[in-house]
Backbone of each chain as nested JSON, in Angstrom:
{
  "chains": [
    {"id": "A", "residues": [
      {"number": 1, "name": "MET", "atoms": {"N": [180.479, 84.847, 186.919], "CA": [181.534, 84.839, 187.943], "C": [182.886, 85.001, 187.269]}},
      {"number": 2, "name": "LEU", "atoms": {"N": [183.802, 85.572, 188.02], "CA": [185.136, 85.87, 187.495], "C": [186.171, 85.178, 188.37]}},
      {"number": 3, "name": "THR", "atoms": {"N": [187.13, 84.523, 187.722], "CA": [188.318, 84.069, 188.438], "C": [189.492, 84.834, 187.85]}},
      {"number": 4, "name": "PHE", "atoms": {"N": [190.058, 85.716, 188.663], "CA": [191.097, 86.64, 188.197], "C": [192.391, 86.291, 188.908]}},
      {"number": 5, "name": "GLU", "atoms": {"N": [193.315, 85.697, 188.18], "CA": [194.576, 85.267, 188.776], "C": [194.328, 84.411, 190.025]}},
      {"number": 6, "name": "GLY", "atoms": {"N": [193.309, 83.545, 189.933], "CA": [193.017, 82.636, 191.021], "C": [192.037, 83.168, 192.049]}},
      {"number": 7, "name": "GLN", "atoms": {"N": [191.755, 84.458, 192.004], "CA": [190.806, 85.047, 192.968], "C": [189.384, 84.914, 192.434]}},
      {"number": 8, "name": "LYS", "atoms": {"N": [188.508, 84.344, 193.237], "CA": [187.131, 84.087, 192.797], "C": [186.216, 85.223, 193.224]}},
      {"number": 9, "name": "ILE", "atoms": {"N": [185.461, 85.756, 192.261], "CA": [184.589, 86.893, 192.508], "C": [183.242, 86.599, 191.864]}},
      {"number": 10, "name": "GLN", "atoms": {"N": [182.178, 86.743, 192.643], "CA": [180.842, 86.434, 192.127], "C": [179.957, 87.664, 192.152]}},
      {"number": 11, "name": "GLY", "atoms": {"N": [179.131, 87.806, 191.116], "CA": [178.163, 88.893, 191.067], "C": [178.699, 90.079, 190.292]}},
      {"number": 12, "name": "SER", "atoms": {"N": [177.831, 90.674, 189.496], "CA": [178.297, 91.737, 188.606], "C": [178.843, 92.929, 189.392]}},
      {"number": 13, "name": "GLN", "atoms": {"N": [178.212, 93.288, 190.518], "CA": [178.713, 94.433, 191.291], "C": [180.115, 94.163, 191.826]}},
      {"number": 14, "name": "ASN", "atoms": {"N": [180.32, 92.957, 192.362], "CA": [181.637, 92.615, 192.891], "C": [182.684, 92.586, 191.785]}},
      {"number": 15, "name": "ILE", "atoms": {"N": [182.274, 92.104, 190.592], "CA": [183.23, 92.021, 189.482], "C": [183.608, 93.413, 188.997]}},
      {"number": 16, "name": "VAL", "atoms": {"N": [182.623, 94.291, 188.882], "CA": [182.94, 95.665, 188.482], "C": [183.858, 96.319, 189.517]}},
      {"number": 17, "name": "ALA", "atoms": {"N": [183.574, 96.08, 190.798], "CA": [184.412, 96.661, 191.849], "C": [185.85, 96.151, 191.736]}},
      {"number": 18, "name": "LYS", "atoms": {"N": [186.015, 94.839, 191.451], "CA": [187.359, 94.274, 191.313], "C": [188.093, 94.899, 190.127]}},
      {"number": 19, "name": "LEU", "atoms": {"N": [187.422, 94.94, 188.971], "CA": [188.096, 95.446, 187.772], "C": [188.401, 96.933, 187.918]}},
      {"number": 20, "name": "SER", "atoms": {"N": [187.529, 97.652, 188.621], "CA": [187.772, 99.085, 188.827], "C": [188.923, 99.325, 189.792]}},
      {"number": 21, "name": "SER", "atoms": {"N": [189.215, 98.328, 190.635], "CA": [190.245, 98.522, 191.652], "C": [191.638, 98.18, 191.155]}},
      {"number": 22, "name": "LEU", "atoms": {"N": [191.766, 97.696, 189.921], "CA": [193.087, 97.302, 189.425], "C": [193.993, 98.539, 189.361]}},
      {"number": 23, "name": "PRO", "atoms": {"N": [195.273, 98.371, 189.711], "CA": [196.141, 99.527, 189.962], "C": [196.741, 100.129, 188.694]}},
      {"number": 24, "name": "PHE", "atoms": {"N": [195.913, 100.358, 187.701], "CA": [196.388, 101.097, 186.525], "C": [195.173, 101.745, 185.879]}},
      {"number": 25, "name": "GLN", "atoms": {"N": [195.447, 102.76, 185.081], "CA": [194.355, 103.497, 184.447], "C": [194.159, 103.071, 182.999]}},
      {"number": 26, "name": "GLN", "atoms": {"N": [195.252, 102.688, 182.341], "CA": [195.147, 102.325, 180.933], "C": [195.808, 100.98, 180.713]}},
      {"number": 27, "name": "CYS", "atoms": {"N": [195.189, 100.19, 179.854], "CA": [195.721, 98.873, 179.541], "C": [195.326, 98.555, 178.102]}},
      {"number": 28, "name": "GLN", "atoms": {"N": [196.353, 98.378, 177.249], "CA": [196.071, 98.102, 175.85], "C": [196.113, 96.596, 175.606]}},
      {"number": 29, "name": "HIS", "atoms": {"N": [195.012, 96.048, 175.112], "CA": [194.943, 94.624, 174.794], "C": [195.352, 94.405, 173.341]}},
      {"number": 30, "name": "SER", "atoms": {"N": [196.262, 93.472, 173.141], "CA": [196.626, 93.053, 171.794], "C": [196.325, 91.558, 171.69]}},
      {"number": 31, "name": "ILE", "atoms": {"N": [195.264, 91.222, 170.94], "CA": [194.775, 89.845, 170.873], "C": [195.598, 89.048, 169.856]}},
      {"number": 32, "name": "THR", "atoms": {"N": [196.089, 87.892, 170.258], "CA": [196.859, 87.025, 169.368], "C": [195.995, 85.915, 168.784]}},
      {"number": 33, "name": "THR", "atoms": {"N": [195.202, 85.258, 169.624], "CA": [194.349, 84.159, 169.155], "C": [192.953, 84.284, 169.766]}},
      {"number": 34, "name": "VAL", "atoms": {"N": [191.952, 83.853, 169.005], "CA": [190.573, 83.728, 169.501], "C": [190.028, 82.398, 168.997]}},
      {"number": 35, "name": "ASP", "atoms": {"N": [189.557, 81.562, 169.908], "CA": [188.923, 80.294, 169.556], "C": [187.532, 80.26, 170.173]}},
      {"number": 36, "name": "CYS", "atoms": {"N": [186.543, 79.775, 169.416], "CA": [185.163, 79.7, 169.911], "C": [184.614, 78.295, 169.718]}},
      {"number": 37, "name": "GLN", "atoms": {"N": [183.771, 77.886, 170.641], "CA": [183.028, 76.631, 170.509], "C": [181.648, 76.821, 171.131]}},
      {"number": 38, "name": "PRO", "atoms": {"N": [180.623, 76.17, 170.575], "CA": [179.33, 76.136, 171.263], "C": [179.459, 75.289, 172.524]}},
      {"number": 39, "name": "SER", "atoms": {"N": [178.791, 75.704, 173.604], "CA": [179.003, 75.043, 174.899], "C": [177.904, 74.066, 175.265]}},
      {"number": 40, "name": "GLY", "atoms": {"N": [176.934, 73.835, 174.39], "CA": [175.921, 72.849, 174.715], "C": [174.535, 73.278, 174.283]}},
      {"number": 41, "name": "PRO", "atoms": {"N": [173.517, 72.486, 174.678], "CA": [172.159, 72.712, 174.191], "C": [171.541, 74.021, 174.672]}},
      {"number": 42, "name": "ALA", "atoms": {"N": [172.078, 74.637, 175.733], "CA": [171.499, 75.891, 176.224], "C": [171.831, 77.069, 175.311]}},
      {"number": 43, "name": "GLY", "atoms": {"N": [172.659, 76.841, 174.283], "CA": [172.955, 77.908, 173.333], "C": [174.097, 78.811, 173.74]}},
      {"number": 44, "name": "GLY", "atoms": {"N": [174.896, 78.366, 174.695], "CA": [176.037, 79.164, 175.131], "C": [177.206, 79.065, 174.166]}},
      {"number": 45, "name": "MET", "atoms": {"N": [178.188, 79.915, 174.4], "CA": [179.369, 79.962, 173.551], "C": [180.598, 80.147, 174.426]}},
      {"number": 46, "name": "LEU", "atoms": {"N": [181.623, 79.335, 174.155], "CA": [182.899, 79.472, 174.846], "C": [183.863, 80.237, 173.961]}},
      {"number": 47, "name": "VAL", "atoms": {"N": [184.518, 81.236, 174.533], "CA": [185.489, 82.051, 173.806], "C": [186.798, 81.995, 174.574]}},
      {"number": 48, "name": "PHE", "atoms": {"N": [187.851, 81.632, 173.87], "CA": [189.174, 81.486, 174.479], "C": [190.11, 82.46, 173.767]}},
      {"number": 49, "name": "VAL", "atoms": {"N": [190.71, 83.353, 174.524], "CA": [191.513, 84.44, 173.954], "C": [192.908, 84.388, 174.552]}},
      {"number": 50, "name": "SER", "atoms": {"N": [193.923, 84.648, 173.732], "CA": [195.258, 84.875, 174.281], "C": [195.871, 86.082, 173.593]}},
      {"number": 51, "name": "GLY", "atoms": {"N": [196.79, 86.716, 174.273], "CA": [197.406, 87.906, 173.699], "C": [198.318, 88.591, 174.691]}},
      {"number": 52, "name": "ASN", "atoms": {"N": [198.519, 89.881, 174.466], "CA": [199.431, 90.669, 175.28], "C": [198.71, 91.871, 175.87]}},
      {"number": 53, "name": "LEU", "atoms": {"N": [199.121, 92.229, 177.076], "CA": [198.639, 93.44, 177.735], "C": [199.799, 94.423, 177.848]}},
      {"number": 54, "name": "GLN", "atoms": {"N": [199.544, 95.655, 177.481], "CA": [200.564, 96.685, 177.614], "C": [200.033, 97.749, 178.562]}},
      {"number": 55, "name": "LEU", "atoms": {"N": [200.65, 97.839, 179.733], "CA": [200.242, 98.861, 180.698], "C": [200.974, 100.158, 180.395]}},
      {"number": 56, "name": "ALA", "atoms": {"N": [200.286, 101.273, 180.622], "CA": [200.882, 102.591, 180.384], "C": [202.112, 102.754, 181.283]}},
      {"number": 57, "name": "GLY", "atoms": {"N": [203.224, 103.141, 180.684], "CA": [204.434, 103.379, 181.448], "C": [205.288, 102.151, 181.67]}},
      {"number": 58, "name": "GLU", "atoms": {"N": [204.81, 100.966, 181.26], "CA": [205.597, 99.751, 181.424], "C": [206.291, 99.408, 180.109]}},
      {"number": 59, "name": "GLN", "atoms": {"N": [207.545, 98.935, 180.22], "CA": [208.31, 98.646, 179.02], "C": [207.886, 97.326, 178.379]}},
      {"number": 60, "name": "HIS", "atoms": {"N": [207.63, 96.336, 179.204], "CA": [207.374, 94.995, 178.678], "C": [205.884, 94.669, 178.681]}},
      {"number": 61, "name": "ALA", "atoms": {"N": [205.44, 93.965, 177.66], "CA": [204.063, 93.492, 177.601], "C": [203.922, 92.255, 178.488]}},
      {"number": 62, "name": "LEU", "atoms": {"N": [202.721, 92.045, 178.994], "CA": [202.388, 90.85, 179.764], "C": [201.552, 89.94, 178.892]}},
      {"number": 63, "name": "LYS", "atoms": {"N": [201.886, 88.648, 178.869], "CA": [201.083, 87.692, 178.118], "C": [199.916, 87.233, 178.996]}},
      {"number": 64, "name": "PHE", "atoms": {"N": [198.762, 87.022, 178.362], "CA": [197.605, 86.572, 179.138], "C": [196.798, 85.552, 178.339]}},
      {"number": 65, "name": "SER", "atoms": {"N": [196.012, 84.784, 179.065], "CA": [194.988, 83.919, 178.477], "C": [193.705, 84.16, 179.251]}},
      {"number": 66, "name": "GLN", "atoms": {"N": [192.592, 84.114, 178.552], "CA": [191.31, 84.393, 179.198], "C": [190.224, 83.603, 178.483]}},
      {"number": 67, "name": "MET", "atoms": {"N": [189.293, 83.083, 179.25], "CA": [188.139, 82.429, 178.631], "C": [186.851, 83.063, 179.136]}},
      {"number": 68, "name": "PHE", "atoms": {"N": [185.88, 83.125, 178.247], "CA": [184.548, 83.612, 178.571], "C": [183.534, 82.537, 178.205]}},
      {"number": 69, "name": "HIS", "atoms": {"N": [182.505, 82.431, 179.029], "CA": [181.354, 81.6, 178.674], "C": [180.162, 82.539, 178.519]}},
      {"number": 70, "name": "LEU", "atoms": {"N": [179.706, 82.7, 177.287], "CA": [178.597, 83.593, 176.972], "C": [177.309, 82.784, 176.902]}},
      {"number": 71, "name": "MET", "atoms": {"N": [176.274, 83.271, 177.571], "CA": [174.977, 82.588, 177.572], "C": [173.929, 83.511, 176.951]}},
      {"number": 72, "name": "PRO", "atoms": {"N": [173.0, 82.918, 176.187], "CA": [171.988, 83.749, 175.539], "C": [170.897, 84.165, 176.526]}},
      {"number": 73, "name": "THR", "atoms": {"N": [170.28, 85.311, 176.233], "CA": [169.116, 85.774, 176.984], "C": [167.883, 85.632, 176.093]}},
      {"number": 74, "name": "PRO", "atoms": {"N": [166.688, 85.663, 176.675], "CA": [165.466, 85.629, 175.848], "C": [165.378, 86.805, 174.881]}},
      {"number": 75, "name": "GLN", "atoms": {"N": [166.087, 87.89, 175.167], "CA": [166.054, 89.079, 174.311], "C": [166.99, 88.967, 173.109]}},
      {"number": 76, "name": "GLY", "atoms": {"N": [167.689, 87.835, 172.996], "CA": [168.582, 87.664, 171.855], "C": [169.973, 88.22, 172.062]}},
      {"number": 77, "name": "THR", "atoms": {"N": [170.279, 88.638, 173.283], "CA": [171.63, 89.099, 173.584], "C": [172.372, 87.989, 174.347]}},
      {"number": 78, "name": "PHE", "atoms": {"N": [173.599, 88.272, 174.707], "CA": [174.385, 87.333, 175.502], "C": [174.878, 88.024, 176.771]}},
      {"number": 79, "name": "TYR", "atoms": {"N": [175.05, 87.244, 177.808], "CA": [175.724, 87.768, 179.002], "C": [176.883, 86.845, 179.36]}},
      {"number": 80, "name": "VAL", "atoms": {"N": [177.826, 87.381, 180.127], "CA": [179.01, 86.622, 180.52], "C": [178.69, 85.851, 181.796]}},
      {"number": 81, "name": "LEU", "atoms": {"N": [178.584, 84.528, 181.678], "CA": [178.34, 83.699, 182.864], "C": [179.653, 83.361, 183.557]}},
      {"number": 82, "name": "ASN", "atoms": {"N": [180.681, 83.054, 182.776], "CA": [181.983, 82.659, 183.33], "C": [183.086, 83.477, 182.678]}},
      {"number": 83, "name": "ASP", "atoms": {"N": [184.07, 83.829, 183.47], "CA": [185.214, 84.6, 182.989], "C": [186.416, 84.161, 183.822]}},
      {"number": 84, "name": "ILE", "atoms": {"N": [187.412, 83.597, 183.162], "CA": [188.634, 83.175, 183.862], "C": [189.819, 83.843, 183.18]}},
      {"number": 85, "name": "PHE", "atoms": {"N": [190.611, 84.546, 183.983], "CA": [191.742, 85.321, 183.475], "C": [193.025, 84.869, 184.154]}},
      {"number": 86, "name": "ARG", "atoms": {"N": [194.068, 84.694, 183.331], "CA": [195.389, 84.37, 183.882], "C": [196.468, 85.076, 183.084]}},
      {"number": 87, "name": "LEU", "atoms": {"N": [197.442, 85.623, 183.804], "CA": [198.677, 86.062, 183.163], "C": [199.544, 84.823, 182.921]}},
      {"number": 88, "name": "ASN", "atoms": {"N": [200.285, 84.827, 181.8], "CA": [201.198, 83.719, 181.482], "C": [202.62, 84.193, 181.723]}},
      {"number": 89, "name": "TYR", "atoms": {"N": [203.104, 83.941, 182.905], "CA": [204.451, 84.405, 183.243], "C": [205.502, 83.573, 182.519]}},
      {"number": 90, "name": "ALA", "atoms": {"N": [206.569, 84.248, 182.136], "CA": [207.66, 83.545, 181.434], "C": [208.513, 82.781, 182.447]}}
    ]},
    {"id": "B", "residues": [
      {"number": 1, "name": "MET", "atoms": {"N": [184.275, 68.423, 171.344], "CA": [185.051, 68.959, 170.224], "C": [186.348, 69.56, 170.731]}},
      {"number": 2, "name": "LEU", "atoms": {"N": [187.332, 69.535, 169.878], "CA": [188.667, 70.021, 170.239], "C": [189.065, 71.132, 169.272]}},
      {"number": 3, "name": "THR", "atoms": {"N": [189.593, 72.222, 169.835], "CA": [190.256, 73.221, 168.999], "C": [191.718, 73.212, 169.416]}},
      {"number": 4, "name": "PHE", "atoms": {"N": [192.583, 72.744, 168.532], "CA": [193.998, 72.54, 168.835], "C": [194.815, 73.506, 167.99]}},
      {"number": 5, "name": "GLU", "atoms": {"N": [195.344, 74.532, 168.638], "CA": [196.118, 75.541, 167.916], "C": [195.321, 76.088, 166.723]}},
      {"number": 6, "name": "GLY", "atoms": {"N": [194.021, 76.273, 166.961], "CA": [193.158, 76.849, 165.938], "C": [192.501, 75.852, 165.016]}},
      {"number": 7, "name": "GLN", "atoms": {"N": [192.958, 74.607, 165.033], "CA": [192.364, 73.577, 164.174], "C": [191.164, 72.952, 164.868]}},
      {"number": 8, "name": "LYS", "atoms": {"N": [190.019, 72.929, 164.188], "CA": [188.786, 72.431, 164.794], "C": [188.579, 70.965, 164.436]}},
      {"number": 9, "name": "ILE", "atoms": {"N": [188.35, 70.152, 165.462], "CA": [188.194, 68.714, 165.277], "C": [186.981, 68.265, 166.078]}},
      {"number": 10, "name": "GLN", "atoms": {"N": [186.08, 67.538, 165.423], "CA": [184.854, 67.106, 166.093], "C": [184.762, 65.589, 166.13]}},
      {"number": 11, "name": "GLY", "atoms": {"N": [184.249, 65.071, 167.24], "CA": [184.012, 63.639, 167.382], "C": [185.194, 62.955, 168.042]}},
      {"number": 12, "name": "SER", "atoms": {"N": [184.885, 61.988, 168.926], "CA": [185.948, 61.382, 169.716], "C": [186.958, 60.645, 168.839]}},
      {"number": 13, "name": "GLN", "atoms": {"N": [186.486, 59.975, 167.777], "CA": [187.441, 59.252, 166.918], "C": [188.4, 60.213, 166.231]}},
      {"number": 14, "name": "ASN", "atoms": {"N": [187.884, 61.313, 165.711], "CA": [188.744, 62.292, 165.054], "C": [189.727, 62.922, 166.041]}},
      {"number": 15, "name": "ILE", "atoms": {"N": [189.263, 63.143, 167.282], "CA": [190.136, 63.76, 168.285], "C": [191.258, 62.81, 168.665]}},
      {"number": 16, "name": "VAL", "atoms": {"N": [190.919, 61.537, 168.877], "CA": [191.962, 60.555, 169.196], "C": [192.957, 60.462, 168.041]}},
      {"number": 17, "name": "ALA", "atoms": {"N": [192.463, 60.48, 166.801], "CA": [193.355, 60.404, 165.64], "C": [194.303, 61.598, 165.609]}},
      {"number": 18, "name": "LYS", "atoms": {"N": [193.768, 62.799, 165.919], "CA": [194.614, 63.995, 165.922], "C": [195.686, 63.907, 166.989]}},
      {"number": 19, "name": "LEU", "atoms": {"N": [195.272, 63.559, 168.222], "CA": [196.241, 63.518, 169.323], "C": [197.279, 62.425, 169.092]}},
      {"number": 20, "name": "SER", "atoms": {"N": [196.853, 61.321, 168.475], "CA": [197.798, 60.24, 168.184], "C": [198.781, 60.62, 167.09]}},
      {"number": 21, "name": "SER", "atoms": {"N": [198.41, 61.577, 166.258], "CA": [199.257, 61.941, 165.127], "C": [200.305, 62.991, 165.479]}},
      {"number": 22, "name": "LEU", "atoms": {"N": [200.277, 63.505, 166.711], "CA": [201.242, 64.557, 167.065], "C": [202.658, 63.999, 166.989]}},
      {"number": 23, "name": "PRO", "atoms": {"N": [203.606, 64.809, 166.497], "CA": [204.92, 64.28, 166.114], "C": [205.888, 64.136, 167.279]}},
      {"number": 24, "name": "PHE", "atoms": {"N": [205.429, 63.533, 168.369], "CA": [206.358, 63.2, 169.453], "C": [205.753, 62.016, 170.199]}},
      {"number": 25, "name": "GLN", "atoms": {"N": [206.61, 61.322, 170.939], "CA": [206.149, 60.145, 171.679], "C": [205.927, 60.457, 173.147]}},
      {"number": 26, "name": "GLN", "atoms": {"N": [206.715, 61.384, 173.684], "CA": [206.595, 61.686, 175.102], "C": [206.461, 63.182, 175.295]}},
      {"number": 27, "name": "CYS", "atoms": {"N": [205.606, 63.556, 176.226], "CA": [205.395, 64.963, 176.515], "C": [205.057, 65.082, 178.003]}},
      {"number": 28, "name": "GLN", "atoms": {"N": [205.905, 65.794, 178.751], "CA": [205.673, 65.93, 180.185], "C": [204.943, 67.236, 180.47]}},
      {"number": 29, "name": "HIS", "atoms": {"N": [203.772, 67.118, 181.079], "CA": [202.988, 68.296, 181.454], "C": [203.392, 68.748, 182.856]}},
      {"number": 30, "name": "SER", "atoms": {"N": [203.672, 70.024, 182.998], "CA": [203.907, 70.612, 184.307], "C": [202.871, 71.718, 184.486]}},
      {"number": 31, "name": "ILE", "atoms": {"N": [201.886, 71.456, 185.356], "CA": [200.747, 72.36, 185.525], "C": [201.129, 73.506, 186.461]}},
      {"number": 32, "name": "THR", "atoms": {"N": [200.874, 74.732, 186.037], "CA": [201.161, 75.905, 186.866], "C": [199.91, 76.402, 187.578]}},
      {"number": 33, "name": "THR", "atoms": {"N": [198.792, 76.498, 186.852], "CA": [197.55, 76.992, 187.455], "C": [196.378, 76.126, 187.002]}},
      {"number": 34, "name": "VAL", "atoms": {"N": [195.395, 75.974, 187.885], "CA": [194.124, 75.332, 187.555], "C": [193.01, 76.18, 188.156]}},
      {"number": 35, "name": "ASP", "atoms": {"N": [192.063, 76.607, 187.323], "CA": [190.897, 77.35, 187.787], "C": [189.651, 76.604, 187.331]}},
      {"number": 36, "name": "CYS", "atoms": {"N": [188.654, 76.515, 188.218], "CA": [187.399, 75.832, 187.885], "C": [186.207, 76.733, 188.19]}},
      {"number": 37, "name": "GLN", "atoms": {"N": [185.175, 76.593, 187.383], "CA": [183.899, 77.264, 187.637], "C": [182.767, 76.359, 187.161]}},
      {"number": 38, "name": "PRO", "atoms": {"N": [181.635, 76.37, 187.858], "CA": [180.446, 75.695, 187.322], "C": [179.957, 76.434, 186.088]}},
      {"number": 39, "name": "SER", "atoms": {"N": [179.503, 75.68, 185.071], "CA": [179.195, 76.31, 183.78], "C": [177.71, 76.549, 183.572]}},
      {"number": 40, "name": "GLY", "atoms": {"N": [176.864, 76.267, 184.565], "CA": [175.446, 76.554, 184.391], "C": [174.559, 75.465, 184.951]}},
      {"number": 41, "name": "PRO", "atoms": {"N": [173.253, 75.595, 184.709], "CA": [172.279, 74.693, 185.343], "C": [172.395, 73.243, 184.894]}},
      {"number": 42, "name": "ALA", "atoms": {"N": [173.068, 72.962, 183.767], "CA": [173.191, 71.578, 183.307], "C": [174.197, 70.784, 184.131]}},
      {"number": 43, "name": "GLY", "atoms": {"N": [174.891, 71.446, 185.071], "CA": [175.81, 70.732, 185.949], "C": [177.197, 70.572, 185.375]}},
      {"number": 44, "name": "GLY", "atoms": {"N": [177.523, 71.341, 184.348], "CA": [178.847, 71.264, 183.751], "C": [179.894, 71.989, 184.577]}},
      {"number": 45, "name": "MET", "atoms": {"N": [181.146, 71.8, 184.21], "CA": [182.26, 72.423, 184.914], "C": [183.293, 72.89, 183.896]}},
      {"number": 46, "name": "LEU", "atoms": {"N": [183.746, 74.112, 184.082], "CA": [184.812, 74.657, 183.245], "C": [186.127, 74.55, 184.0]}},
      {"number": 47, "name": "VAL", "atoms": {"N": [187.148, 74.052, 183.321], "CA": [188.472, 73.898, 183.911], "C": [189.463, 74.608, 183.006]}},
      {"number": 48, "name": "PHE", "atoms": {"N": [190.232, 75.5, 183.588], "CA": [191.188, 76.311, 182.833], "C": [192.577, 76.024, 183.401]}},
      {"number": 49, "name": "VAL", "atoms": {"N": [193.473, 75.555, 182.558], "CA": [194.778, 75.08, 183.003], "C": [195.864, 75.846, 182.256]}},
      {"number": 50, "name": "SER", "atoms": {"N": [196.944, 76.194, 182.942], "CA": [198.123, 76.705, 182.244], "C": [199.356, 76.033, 182.817]}},
      {"number": 51, "name": "GLY", "atoms": {"N": [200.403, 75.973, 182.012], "CA": [201.615, 75.311, 182.465], "C": [202.635, 75.183, 181.359]}},
      {"number": 52, "name": "ASN", "atoms": {"N": [203.509, 74.202, 181.528], "CA": [204.602, 73.992, 180.585], "C": [204.57, 72.57, 180.041]}},
      {"number": 53, "name": "LEU", "atoms": {"N": [204.974, 72.449, 178.788], "CA": [205.135, 71.15, 178.143], "C": [206.617, 70.938, 177.863]}},
      {"number": 54, "name": "GLN", "atoms": {"N": [207.109, 69.775, 178.237], "CA": [208.5, 69.441, 177.953], "C": [208.517, 68.232, 177.033]}},
      {"number": 55, "name": "LEU", "atoms": {"N": [208.955, 68.45, 175.813], "CA": [209.044, 67.34, 174.864], "C": [210.385, 66.649, 175.029]}},
      {"number": 56, "name": "ALA", "atoms": {"N": [210.373, 65.323, 174.869], "CA": [211.603, 64.552, 174.979], "C": [212.612, 65.048, 173.956]}},
      {"number": 57, "name": "GLY", "atoms": {"N": [213.829, 65.327, 174.42], "CA": [214.895, 65.747, 173.52], "C": [214.928, 67.231, 173.239]}},
      {"number": 58, "name": "GLU", "atoms": {"N": [213.946, 67.984, 173.736], "CA": [213.934, 69.437, 173.532], "C": [214.475, 70.132, 174.775]}},
      {"number": 59, "name": "GLN", "atoms": {"N": [215.259, 71.194, 174.537], "CA": [215.867, 71.868, 175.674], "C": [214.872, 72.778, 176.393]}},
      {"number": 60, "name": "HIS", "atoms": {"N": [214.045, 73.454, 175.617], "CA": [213.18, 74.472, 176.198], "C": [211.755, 73.952, 176.365]}},
      {"number": 61, "name": "ALA", "atoms": {"N": [211.116, 74.345, 177.458], "CA": [209.717, 74.021, 177.676], "C": [208.844, 74.963, 176.854]}},
      {"number": 62, "name": "LEU", "atoms": {"N": [207.67, 74.488, 176.491], "CA": [206.666, 75.294, 175.805], "C": [205.571, 75.643, 176.796]}},
      {"number": 63, "name": "LYS", "atoms": {"N": [205.179, 76.91, 176.817], "CA": [204.071, 77.302, 177.688], "C": [202.75, 77.049, 176.96]}},
      {"number": 64, "name": "PHE", "atoms": {"N": [201.741, 76.628, 177.722], "CA": [200.452, 76.369, 177.097], "C": [199.322, 76.817, 178.017]}},
      {"number": 65, "name": "SER", "atoms": {"N": [198.17, 77.033, 177.409], "CA": [196.916, 77.233, 178.135], "C": [195.88, 76.313, 177.498]}},
      {"number": 66, "name": "GLN", "atoms": {"N": [194.99, 75.797, 178.315], "CA": [193.996, 74.858, 177.815], "C": [192.75, 74.959, 178.677]}},
      {"number": 67, "name": "MET", "atoms": {"N": [191.598, 74.886, 178.034], "CA": [190.359, 74.834, 178.8], "C": [189.545, 73.606, 178.409]}},
      {"number": 68, "name": "PHE", "atoms": {"N": [188.885, 73.048, 179.424], "CA": [187.987, 71.915, 179.228], "C": [186.603, 72.295, 179.739]}},
      {"number": 69, "name": "HIS", "atoms": {"N": [185.584, 71.818, 179.056], "CA": [184.219, 71.909, 179.559], "C": [183.738, 70.494, 179.815]}},
      {"number": 70, "name": "LEU", "atoms": {"N": [183.577, 70.163, 181.093], "CA": [183.165, 68.819, 181.496], "C": [181.663, 68.821, 181.74]}},
      {"number": 71, "name": "MET", "atoms": {"N": [180.967, 67.842, 181.168], "CA": [179.521, 67.734, 181.344], "C": [179.199, 66.417, 182.036]}},
      {"number": 72, "name": "PRO", "atoms": {"N": [178.197, 66.441, 182.917], "CA": [177.852, 65.219, 183.651], "C": [177.055, 64.244, 182.799]}},
      {"number": 73, "name": "THR", "atoms": {"N": [177.18, 62.97, 183.119], "CA": [176.37, 61.923, 182.491], "C": [175.357, 61.419, 183.512]}},
      {"number": 74, "name": "PRO", "atoms": {"N": [174.315, 60.725, 183.068], "CA": [173.371, 60.141, 184.043], "C": [174.039, 59.137, 184.969]}},
      {"number": 75, "name": "GLN", "atoms": {"N": [175.181, 58.591, 184.554], "CA": [175.876, 57.589, 185.386], "C": [176.737, 58.231, 186.474]}},
      {"number": 76, "name": "GLY", "atoms": {"N": [176.727, 59.557, 186.557], "CA": [177.51, 60.221, 187.594], "C": [178.944, 60.494, 187.202]}},
      {"number": 77, "name": "THR", "atoms": {"N": [179.29, 60.24, 185.947], "CA": [180.63, 60.56, 185.476], "C": [180.571, 61.858, 184.665]}},
      {"number": 78, "name": "PHE", "atoms": {"N": [181.712, 62.273, 184.155], "CA": [181.789, 63.461, 183.309], "C": [182.42, 63.1, 181.969]}},
      {"number": 79, "name": "TYR", "atoms": {"N": [182.04, 63.819, 180.94], "CA": [182.742, 63.694, 179.66], "C": [183.185, 65.079, 179.21]}},
      {"number": 80, "name": "VAL", "atoms": {"N": [184.162, 65.1, 178.326], "CA": [184.716, 66.358, 177.828], "C": [183.894, 66.8, 176.622]}},
      {"number": 81, "name": "LEU", "atoms": {"N": [183.117, 67.865, 176.796], "CA": [182.333, 68.404, 175.684], "C": [183.171, 69.366, 174.844]}},
      {"number": 82, "name": "ASN", "atoms": {"N": [183.958, 70.194, 175.536], "CA": [184.781, 71.206, 174.838], "C": [186.213, 71.134, 175.338]}},
      {"number": 83, "name": "ASP", "atoms": {"N": [187.142, 71.323, 174.414], "CA": [188.578, 71.299, 174.733], "C": [189.243, 72.288, 173.784]}},
      {"number": 84, "name": "ILE", "atoms": {"N": [189.851, 73.318, 174.348], "CA": [190.57, 74.307, 173.525], "C": [191.996, 74.396, 174.045]}},
      {"number": 85, "name": "PHE", "atoms": {"N": [192.957, 74.191, 173.144], "CA": [194.378, 74.151, 173.501], "C": [195.131, 75.198, 172.69]}},
      {"number": 86, "name": "ARG", "atoms": {"N": [196.011, 75.922, 173.389], "CA": [196.875, 76.891, 172.712], "C": [198.251, 76.893, 173.355]}},
      {"number": 87, "name": "LEU", "atoms": {"N": [199.278, 76.932, 172.53], "CA": [200.611, 77.241, 173.01], "C": [200.715, 78.752, 173.197]}},
      {"number": 88, "name": "ASN", "atoms": {"N": [201.451, 79.182, 174.207], "CA": [201.657, 80.609, 174.463], "C": [203.08, 80.964, 174.07]}},
      {"number": 89, "name": "TYR", "atoms": {"N": [203.233, 81.406, 172.84], "CA": [204.567, 81.718, 172.346], "C": [205.086, 82.996, 172.984]}},
      {"number": 90, "name": "ALA", "atoms": {"N": [206.369, 83.02, 173.268], "CA": [206.979, 84.217, 173.865], "C": [207.195, 85.267, 172.776]}}
    ]}
  ]
}
């Protein structure tokens, strides 16, 4: 599930539809910090990222923070169970 | 476990020692956003907070982002399994 600027979206199809609907074509991510912790006995991993977003044609970068909760699959891969995104307004 | 500005600290005693050692006596939290999501079948909860910190005697507020992973106990309470804190520098 994704919480994007407070908007709650569930299901991979809905999340793809939301991200595809964002009103820009290009967005450059510049990562400032990455912190990780194991999330418990199920083998998940928490990833906390902060940095800057630069939209094409915009002069100023936007600061953001985002967290992901990655869960393991039986195949040895991970999927994103939780995703929370926020812009950090000045 | 706590990750504080990239520093990893494990165990409640070590975490209390770290938080007690911070070089100020008063810090006012002003919360701007709170987002929550369930973290999986174990009944945990992810809480993502952003806002401002105002230290006593400082003119400018510091922006911060922080996430908590709360896990349930058999007694019906929650404990903090994961805590990641970052200042968001301009």
